[in-house]
N, C-alpha and C positions, 0 to 999 in steps of 0.2 A: 684177657683175650688168649686164646689157644695159639701156639706156636704152629706156623705152617711152614712148609719146605719153602726156600727161595729159589726162584729161577732168574738167573742175570742173563740178559740178553747182551749180544755182540754190540760193539760200538757202532752207532749209525742205524741200528735195527729198531730203535725206540720210536722212530717218526710216525709210524702206522698207529701204534698204541695212543701216542699224544694226541693223534687225529681222532681218538674214539673208535677205532676200528675193533670189533670184538674177537677177532682171531689173531694168533701168534703161531707162525709156521716154524717147523723143527729146525730148519736152517738158520733161524734168527737166534737160537738160544746157544749161548757160550756155555754155561753150566748149571747145575743145579746144586745148591747147598744142601745136600741130603739125599737119602734115598726116595724113589718116586715110584708110585703104583698107580696104575690107570684109574681114574677116578677121584684121585686125592685132590683137595683144595690146596693151591698154591699162591704165593705171592710174587708178582712180577717186578723185578727193578732193572733199571738201566745199567750199562756197565759200570758207571760211577756211583751206583747204589742208591739212585732216587727211587723212590716207590713209585709205580706205574699203575698197578690194577691187581686184582684178584679173579682167579677163575679155576676152572677144572682142568686138570691135566689128562691128556689122553695120548695113545700111541697112535703115530701116523703123521701125516703131513701136517695137519692143523693139529700143533700140540696143546694148545692152551685155548680154550672158550671162556673168554672173559664174561663174567656177570656183576662186575662193579669196578669202577676206577676210583673207588674210595677204600681207604684201608680200615675196615670194619669187622666186625664178629658176625659172620653169615648163620646166625641161629634161627629158630623159628621166626621170632618176629621179624627179622631181614626178609625170609621168604614170605611171611604173611602180607607184608607192606607191598611186596612186588605184585603178588596175585591179587591183592585188593586194589592196586592201580590199574591192572589189566582190567578186572572186573568194572571199574569205574568208567573206564574208556567204553566198554561194550554198553553200559547203560546209558552214557552221552550220545552213543550211536543210535539208541531206541532197539536196540536188540535184546539186552536182558530185560525181561519181564514184559515182552511184547506180544500182544494177541495174535498178530499176522504171522510172526517167525519165532519160533521156540528153538532153533538150531543154530548155533553160532560158533566160532572159535574163541575161546577164553583165554588162551595164552598162545602166542606164536613166537616161539623161539628167541632169535636175536631181535626181533621187532618190540618185543616186551622185556628187553633185559634179562632173558632168561635161555641162552643157547642151549640147544640139545633137548628143549622141553616143548611138547605139544599137548594142549588141553583142548578137548572139543566137548560141547554141551548140547545133548540131544534130549531135550524135554525131559529133565530130571535124571538121565542117564548121563554120566560124566566119564570121558574116556582119556587116560592119560598114555601119552607115548614118548617114552625117552628114546633119544638118539644119542646120548653119550653116557658112559658108566656114571659119571660124576650124578648127572640128574637120576639115573636109575636108583643109585644109593640112597637118594632121598625120598624115593617115592611114598613110602609111609608117612613121613613129615609132610608131604605135600597133600596126601590125601587127608590128613588131619586138618589142615588148613582150609580144605576145601568144605570139609564136613562143617567147620566153624562158619565159614562164609555162608554157607546154604543152610544154616542151622533151623531156619523157619521152614524149610522144605525138606521131604524125604528124598535123599538122591541115592542112586547106585553110582559107585565107582569102579570102573575096570581099567586095568593096567594092560596094555596092548603093545608092550615093549620087546617081545620075543623077536619080532623079525625087522625091528629097526635099530637094534643095538649093534656095535662094531662086531664082525663076525668072530674076530681073533680074541675078543674079551674073554670067550669061554666061561660065561657067567651061568650057563644052565639055566637061563629065564625062561619062564612059561607064563603065557598069558593068564591072568586070574582077576578075579573080583577082589577088591580091596575093601568093598562095603556094599552090601546087598547082592542080588542076583539077577536083575531084569537086564536080559540081553535084547529082546525085540520090542522095539518102541515105535509109535506113530509120532511122526512130527509134522509140523506144519513151516513151510517156507513161503513167504509172499502170498499166503493163502492157500497154497497148493500143498496136497497131503502126500507123504511118503513113509513107506515102512522100511525101518533101518534094523538090521541084525548087527550089533557092533562086534560080536564075536567072529563072524564069518565075513563081513564085508571088507573091501579093500580099503586101504588107509584105515582111518578111525572109523569107517562104516558108510560114509558119504561124502561127495566132492562138494564140501560147504563151500569152497572157494570160487564157483561158479554162479553163486546165489544171483548178483547183480547182472551178470552176462545172460543168464536164463531170462531173466525179466526183460532185458533188451530185445531178446528175439520175438517177446510177444508183440513188439511194434511192427516187425517185418512178415508176421505169419499169416495173417488175415487173407484167406481165399487163396492161399499158397499151396503148392505141393513140396512138402519139406522131407529131406532125408537126414536123420540123425546116425551118422557113423560113430562106432565106439560107444554105443549108447549105455552102457553100465546100469544104472538104475533108471535110466529113462528120464532123467530130469528135463533135457532140453524137450524131449517128446511132450511130456506132460505141458510144459509151457506153451509149446507151438499149439496143441490142441486147444487149450485154453485161449490162446491168442486169434483162434477161429480159423486155422489151416483147414484147407480141403481133404488133405490127406497127410499122413505122417508114417514114414517108415523108419523102423528103428533096427540098426545091424550091429552086430557083436559077434564075435567068435565063440563067446563062452555062452554056454546052454543057461547056467545059472543068471547070467547077466539078461538074457531074454527073458526068463521067467521072472525076475525081479521088476524088469520093464512093463510087462504085462500086469504084474500085480499092482503096479503104481499108478498106470493108465487106468486100472478098474477102479481105485481108491478114489478117483477124480472123475467120475461119471460113468462108472459102470462100463459094460462093453461097449466100445465106442466103434464103430465100423469105419471110421475114418482111418484107424490105426493098424499097422500090421507090423508083426516083429519077425525078424529073419536072422538066423544063426548062420554066419557066413565069414570067411575072411575079408578083412578090409580091402585089401588091394584087389582080391579076386572079384569082389562085387562091384568096385569102382571101375573095373576095366570095360564094362559094357552097359552103363547106366544111361548113355544116350541123352536126350534133352528130357528127362523125366521129372526133373526138378527145379523149382522156382528158388529154393533156398536149400544150402547145404551146411550141415554142421559137422566139423572135423575137429574132435578132441580126443585124440589119441592118448594112450598112456605114455610115460616118460620114453622117449626113443634113446636117451642117453642120460645114465645115472653117474657115469664117471667121465674124466676128462679125454680119456683113450678112446672112448666111443663116440666123441662129438662129430668127426667127420661123417661115419654112417649115419649118424641121426640127421645131420643137414641134409644128406641125400635123401632120406627116407622122407623127411618134411618136403622137399622138392618134389619127388614122385607123386605122392599124395596129393600135394595142392595141384599140381599140374593137371592130374586125372580130373580133379573137380573143376578147375578153372577152363579146361578144354570142352566139359560135357554140359555145365550148367546152362540153362536157357538164357536167352538175351535179356538182359536186365536182372538177371539173377543176384541172389546175395548170397556171399560165402561167410560163414563164421569159422575161423581157423586158430588153432591154438597150440601153443607148446607148454608144457608144465615141467619142461628139463631144467633145473637150475643151471647146468653147464652151458646151456644153449642161450646166449645174451639175445636181448631185444634186437640188437643190431644183426647177428647172425641169423635170426630167425626171419627177420623181415628181408634179409639177402636172399635165403631160401625161398622164400614166397615170390619175390622179384623175379628170380631166375625161372622159377615155374611159369609165372605170368607170360614172361618173355618168350618162353618157348612155344607158347600158344599163341601168339600175334594178336591175342584178344584186347581190347582196351580195358583195362582195370582201375577202378579207384577206391582208394581207402576211404571208408565213411566213419569209422571208429578205431581207436587204438585202446586195447583191453588189457586190464592187469586183474589182480585179485583184489577183493573188497577190503574195507578199512579194518574189518575185524583180524585180517591178516597184514598187518601194519610192517611197513619197510624201514628200518632205522636209515636215516640219511646218511650215517657214516657205514652202512653196511649195504651196498647196492645189491650184492648177491641175494639178498633177500627177496628180490623182486623175481620170483621164480616163474610165475604165470604170465605169459605173453599171448596177447590175441589181437587179431585184425578182422574187421569186418570190411569186406570188398564188394564192391558192385561190378559186375562183368558185363559188358555190352556185347 
């Protein structure tokens, strides 16, 4: 077994690791027995030299991301087993090899025991996104495992880590194909069709995490006027039209998002005169919508990516939801979301509560939403539940 640098924790700081939490913060470390480089594999010990875990070292507040609580050799077979287990879960969820859906998350970081690694599957195009230097250094090994896993199918593998790696790592990373060269692909989600460009799209190309919540919208769309704010690729708009909405307005500040939405609407029934896409600032558009809509979807990008932006983010959610609750038609349905990991479920609900209270309208919670099961949350790592959503009825 290779020798790895040992990290020794301060007395009393081993408790969270013993509870199987996969992060070790820099303040918990007493010393390292050897030189450390970002991305190194390290072994973690208690102050009295009891083995605790192994993980990737990184510079910053989170100093170690744990990938195993056993003392093992993290070789190709180790990673192959982890990725195979992740694939087996998706098979059991009827996502892998499904005719109605061929886009899903194959690996979801801590939820699959691989902190810092995201792998998404798009109908034969696989996108790897490393959020840590340790996982980035393993990208070719991970790609080899994926090629073996999908050996009966011809797949493209695209590394899209340039924008997700720690800024100070200075790796000079560039997005690149590790196998194949297909960038634009048509996918099917719950029977609806979408065109994805993995090289230019946000995240890995598509917001896979809203799949179940988009399907829920179809239950409320029939005969309704629907507003889809921050529409991006138009996912909620396509589902609302498929659910029988009378009209759907898609709004985004990005011209590219409007173009994508119009293309995806066309993929699902041609030119649908019930649909209109508008390029506009969300807050400006929401200022004067009156009572034009029965159903409003608020799915903004992350308002806070760091803890120091939390207060401003909560105020943003409050303002946005207040505008929607104030103006939606009586009996209307509001789908509202936060995808900011630093915004807890409790804080998000408090912001929406404050928004509702300011309007004086009677508001009821019909559904409490989260990410789908191919974005699993480790019970020992509640921070992994990044997507929060509420479906509200406003009288």
